[in-house]
C-alpha positions as CSV (number, residue, x, y, z in Angstrom):
1,X,7.6,7.4,12.7
2,X,7.9,9.0,9.3
3,X,6.2,7.9,6.1
4,X,9.3,6.0,4.9
5,X,9.4,4.0,8.1
6,X,5.7,3.3,7.8
7,X,6.1,2.0,4.2
8,X,9.0,-0.2,5.4
9,X,6.7,-1.6,8.1
10,X,4.0,-2.3,5.5
11,X,6.5,-4.0,3.1
12,X,8.4,-5.9,5.8
13,X,10.7,-8.5,4.3
14,X,11.1,-6.7,1.0
15,X,14.5,-5.2,0.7
16,X,14.6,-2.0,-1.3
17,X,16.8,1.1,-1.0
18,X,15.4,4.1,0.8
19,X,15.7,6.1,-2.5
20,X,13.4,3.6,-4.3
21,X,10.9,3.6,-1.5
22,X,11.0,7.4,-1.4
23,X,10.0,7.5,-5.1
24,X,7.0,5.2,-4.4
25,X,5.9,7.5,-1.6
26,X,6.3,10.6,-3.7
27,X,4.3,9.1,-6.5
28,X,1.5,8.5,-4.0
29,X,1.5,12.1,-2.6
30,X,3.5,11.4,0.5
31,X,6.9,12.9,1.5
32,X,9.2,10.3,2.9
33,X,10.6,12.1,5.9
34,X,7.4,13.8,7.1
35,X,5.8,12.4,10.2
36,X,3.2,9.7,9.5
37,X,-0.2,10.6,10.8
38,X,-2.1,7.5,11.7
39,X,-5.3,9.4,12.2
40,X,-5.4,10.6,8.6
41,X,-7.4,8.3,6.4
42,X,-5.7,9.9,3.3
43,X,-2.2,9.1,4.7
44,X,-3.2,5.5,5.4
45,X,-4.7,5.1,2.0
46,X,-1.6,6.6,0.3
47,X,0.7,4.3,2.3
48,X,-1.3,1.3,1.1
49,X,-1.1,2.6,-2.5
50,X,2.7,3.0,-2.2
51,X,2.9,-0.6,-0.8
52,X,0.8,-1.8,-3.7
53,X,3.2,-0.1,-6.2
54,X,6.1,-1.8,-4.5
55,X,4.5,-5.2,-4.8
56,X,3.4,-4.7,-8.4
57,X,7.0,-3.7,-9.3
58,X,8.3,-6.9,-7.7
59,X,5.7,-9.0,-9.4
60,X,6.7,-7.5,-12.8
61,X,10.4,-8.1,-12.3
62,X,11.0,-11.7,-13.4
63,X,14.6,-11.7,-12.5
64,X,13.8,-10.7,-8.9
65,X,11.1,-13.3,-8.7
66,X,13.6,-16.0,-9.7
67,X,16.0,-15.0,-7.1
68,X,13.5,-15.0,-4.2
69,X,13.2,-18.3,-2.4
70,X,12.4,-18.6,1.3
71,X,12.8,-21.9,3.0
72,X,10.8,-24.3,0.9
73,X,8.8,-21.7,-1.1
74,X,9.1,-22.1,-4.8
75,X,8.9,-19.2,-7.3
76,X,5.4,-20.1,-8.2
77,X,4.4,-20.1,-4.5
78,X,6.0,-16.7,-4.1
79,X,4.2,-15.5,-7.2
80,X,0.8,-16.7,-5.9
81,X,1.5,-15.2,-2.5
82,X,2.4,-11.8,-3.9
83,X,-0.5,-11.8,-6.3
84,X,-2.8,-12.6,-3.3
85,X,-1.3,-9.7,-1.3
86,X,-1.8,-7.4,-4.3
87,X,-5.4,-8.4,-4.6
88,X,-5.9,-7.8,-0.8
89,X,-4.3,-4.4,-1.0
90,X,-6.4,-3.4,-4.0
91,X,-9.6,-4.3,-2.2
92,X,-8.5,-2.5,1.0
93,X,-7.6,0.7,-1.0
94,X,-11.0,0.7,-2.8
95,X,-12.8,0.5,0.6
96,X,-10.7,3.1,2.4
97,X,-12.0,6.7,2.3
98,X,-9.9,9.8,2.2
99,X,-10.1,12.6,4.8
100,X,-12.2,14.7,2.4
101,X,-14.6,11.9,1.8
102,X,-15.0,11.3,5.5
103,X,-15.5,15.1,6.1
104,X,-18.2,15.3,3.5
105,X,-20.2,12.3,4.7
106,X,-23.4,13.1,6.3
107,X,-24.6,11.0,9.1
108,X,-28.3,11.7,8.5
109,X,-30.7,10.0,6.1
110,X,-33.9,11.4,4.6
111,X,-36.6,9.3,3.1
112,X,-39.2,10.9,0.9
113,X,-42.4,9.1,0.0
114,X,-44.9,10.2,-2.6
């Protein structure tokens, strides 16, 4: 699976051209057709950042918001849902560490008392 396919998996149900998704990936330091590395914390964080960018773009596009209607979901329901997903992704991204941060973490603790 490459980075583009992984982003499509993360944004399932959102139809965008591959060229558009490629830009989102490149803006978040990922190459679209490079193999996705699920063991890399940095890759995972960047995929989530790219997905967040996609959702924020959709949330800012009023004409797209008006045209989206699934089953009995209204535009305001869709808006609430997308905003909720944006908030979830922002929290997840803040909590995720990069490979460098994980590498520099020390697993030992020293307590000094005077």
